[in-house]
C-alpha positions as CSV (number, residue, x, y, z in Angstrom):
1,M,0.0,0.0,0.1
2,I,1.1,3.5,-0.8
3,I,0.1,6.4,1.5
4,S,0.3,10.0,0.2
5,F,0.3,12.9,2.6
6,T,-0.5,16.2,1.3
7,G,-1.2,19.1,3.5
8,E,-0.8,22.9,4.5
9,E,2.3,24.1,5.9
10,G,2.4,23.7,9.7
11,S,-0.3,21.0,9.7
12,G,1.9,18.2,10.9
13,K,2.2,16.3,7.7
14,S,5.9,15.6,8.0
15,T,5.6,14.6,11.7
16,V,2.8,12.5,11.0
17,A,4.1,10.9,7.8
18,T,7.2,10.0,9.7
19,L,5.4,8.4,12.4
20,V,3.2,6.5,10.1
21,S,6.2,5.2,8.1
22,A,7.9,4.1,11.3
23,K,4.7,2.3,12.8
24,L,4.0,0.5,9.4
25,V,8.0,0.0,8.8
26,Y,7.4,1.7,5.4
27,K,10.2,3.6,3.4
28,R,9.3,7.4,3.6
29,Y,9.9,9.7,0.7
30,Y,9.8,13.5,1.3
31,M,9.6,15.5,-1.9
32,G,10.3,18.6,-0.2
33,Q,13.8,17.5,0.9
34,I,14.4,16.6,-2.9
35,F,13.2,19.9,-3.8
36,R,15.7,21.6,-1.3
37,D,18.5,19.4,-2.7
38,M,17.6,20.6,-6.4
39,A,17.9,24.3,-5.0
40,K,21.1,23.6,-3.4
41,E,22.5,22.1,-6.5
42,K,21.7,25.4,-8.3
43,N,23.0,27.4,-5.5
44,L,19.7,29.0,-4.9
45,D,17.6,29.5,-1.7
46,L,14.1,28.1,-1.8
47,P,12.2,31.4,-2.7
48,E,14.7,31.9,-5.6
49,F,14.3,28.3,-6.7
50,R,10.3,28.6,-6.7
51,K,10.6,31.5,-8.9
52,L,12.9,29.6,-11.3
53,C,10.5,26.6,-11.2
54,D,7.6,29.0,-12.1
55,N,9.2,29.8,-15.3
56,D,10.9,26.5,-16.1
57,P,8.6,23.3,-15.6
58,S,11.3,21.0,-16.1
59,F,12.2,21.0,-12.5
60,D,8.6,19.9,-11.6
61,K,8.6,17.4,-14.4
62,K,11.7,15.8,-12.8
63,L,9.8,15.3,-9.5
64,D,6.7,14.2,-11.2
65,D,8.6,11.4,-13.2
66,F,10.1,10.6,-9.9
67,I,7.0,10.0,-8.3
68,I,5.5,8.0,-11.1
69,E,8.4,5.9,-11.7
70,L,8.5,5.1,-7.6
71,A,4.8,4.0,-7.5
72,E,5.6,1.5,-10.7
73,K,8.7,0.1,-9.1
74,E,7.8,0.1,-5.3
75,D,4.8,-0.8,-3.0
76,N,4.5,-0.1,0.8
77,F,5.8,3.3,1.1
78,V,4.8,6.8,2.4
79,I,5.3,9.7,0.3
80,E,5.0,13.5,1.3
81,S,4.2,15.5,-1.6
82,R,1.9,18.2,-2.9
83,T,1.0,16.2,-6.1
84,A,1.7,12.5,-5.1
85,W,-2.2,12.0,-4.7
86,H,-2.6,13.1,-8.3
87,F,0.4,11.0,-9.8
88,I,-0.2,8.0,-7.5
89,P,-4.1,7.7,-7.9
90,K,-4.0,4.1,-6.4
91,S,-2.6,5.7,-3.0
92,L,-4.5,6.2,0.1
93,K,-4.6,10.0,0.0
94,V,-4.4,11.8,3.3
95,F,-4.8,15.7,3.6
96,L,-3.9,17.6,6.7
97,K,-5.1,21.1,7.1
98,V,-4.6,23.8,9.7
99,D,-5.6,27.2,10.4
100,P,-2.8,29.6,9.4
101,T,-2.4,31.3,12.5
102,V,-1.9,28.1,14.5
103,A,0.4,26.9,11.4
104,A,2.7,30.1,11.8
105,K,3.0,29.4,15.8
106,R,4.0,25.8,15.1
107,I,6.5,26.7,12.5
108,F,8.1,29.7,14.5
109,K,8.3,27.3,17.4
110,A,9.9,24.5,15.4
111,L,12.3,27.0,13.8
112,S,13.3,28.6,17.1
113,E,14.0,25.0,18.4
114,E,16.2,24.4,15.6
115,H,19.1,26.7,16.6
116,N,21.6,25.2,13.8
117,R,19.0,25.4,11.0
118,E,20.2,27.8,8.3
119,N,17.2,30.2,7.8
120,E,15.9,29.5,4.2
121,D,13.8,32.8,4.2
122,S,14.4,35.9,6.3
123,M,10.6,36.2,6.3
124,L,10.6,33.4,8.9
125,N,11.8,35.6,11.7
126,S,8.3,36.1,13.3
127,E,4.9,34.5,13.7
128,E,3.2,37.2,11.8
129,N,5.8,37.0,8.8
130,I,5.5,33.2,8.9
131,Q,1.6,33.5,8.8
132,K,2.2,36.0,5.6
133,S,4.6,33.6,4.1
134,I,2.1,30.8,4.5
135,L,-0.8,32.6,2.9
136,K,1.3,33.6,0.0
137,R,2.7,30.3,-0.5
138,R,-0.8,28.7,-0.5
139,K,-1.9,31.2,-3.1
140,E,1.2,30.6,-5.2
141,D,1.1,26.9,-5.1
142,R,-2.6,26.5,-5.9
143,K,-2.0,28.7,-9.0
144,R,1.0,26.9,-10.2
145,Y,-0.6,23.5,-9.9
146,F,-3.7,24.5,-11.6
147,D,-1.8,26.2,-14.3
148,M,0.5,23.2,-14.6
149,Y,-1.8,20.2,-14.2
150,G,-5.3,21.6,-14.2
151,I,-5.7,20.4,-10.4
152,D,-6.5,22.0,-7.2
153,Q,-4.5,20.4,-4.3
154,N,-6.7,22.0,-1.8
155,D,-9.9,20.4,-3.1
156,E,-10.7,18.1,-0.3
157,K,-12.7,15.7,-2.8
158,N,-9.3,14.7,-4.0
159,Y,-8.5,12.8,-0.9
160,D,-9.6,9.7,0.9
161,F,-9.1,11.4,4.4
162,V,-9.0,14.9,5.4
163,L,-8.3,16.0,8.9
164,D,-8.0,19.6,10.4
165,T,-5.2,19.5,13.0
166,T,-5.7,23.0,14.4
167,N,-6.9,21.9,17.8
168,L,-5.2,18.5,17.8
169,S,-1.9,17.2,19.3
170,R,0.5,15.5,17.1
171,E,-0.4,12.2,19.1
172,E,-4.1,12.8,18.4
173,V,-3.3,13.3,14.6
174,F,-1.3,10.3,14.5
175,A,-4.1,8.3,16.3
176,K,-6.7,9.6,13.8
177,V,-4.6,8.9,10.7
178,M,-3.6,5.5,12.0
179,E,-7.1,4.7,12.8
180,F,-8.2,5.6,9.1
181,I,-5.2,3.7,7.9
182,N,-6.2,0.4,9.8
183,K,-9.8,0.7,8.8
184,N,-9.1,1.1,5.2
185,I,-6.1,-1.0,4.5
186,L,-4.7,-3.5,7.0
């Protein structure tokens, strides 16, 4: 079984995808890291690389091809990606959403706890700036994926399970996701 996670920034998708992959003993693929690695190869920070990708779809195509090939070659993995639900229609599709104010608090806290993390964006120096960045990115990503593929990653009808994590702890989110997985797969 392939489980694809999509979600809004700060919703807990990375945390939950990691926990699910560990619980099921499935390999986890994180497209965000591959995207960061591609930016690093070009000596660009993430905002600069996103702008490049907006004008050159070959980078997205490279990720899309990776996702498609992965699904053809492997079973039993967890993938975190904005488009895996679309490119792996047979996957169990999970979408996590969160209020942008709560998301900003979570991200700011995580960044504050990661003292050695290189700040990828100077906009991430306060909760208010993080929230602005989140809302801007949601708008840009929505347009980008609609323009490229004619899809809306935020349309909840695309997913098998949608969970609002705004008022839930990571343990509660994990428990609800695992309950859904257990009812539908295992």
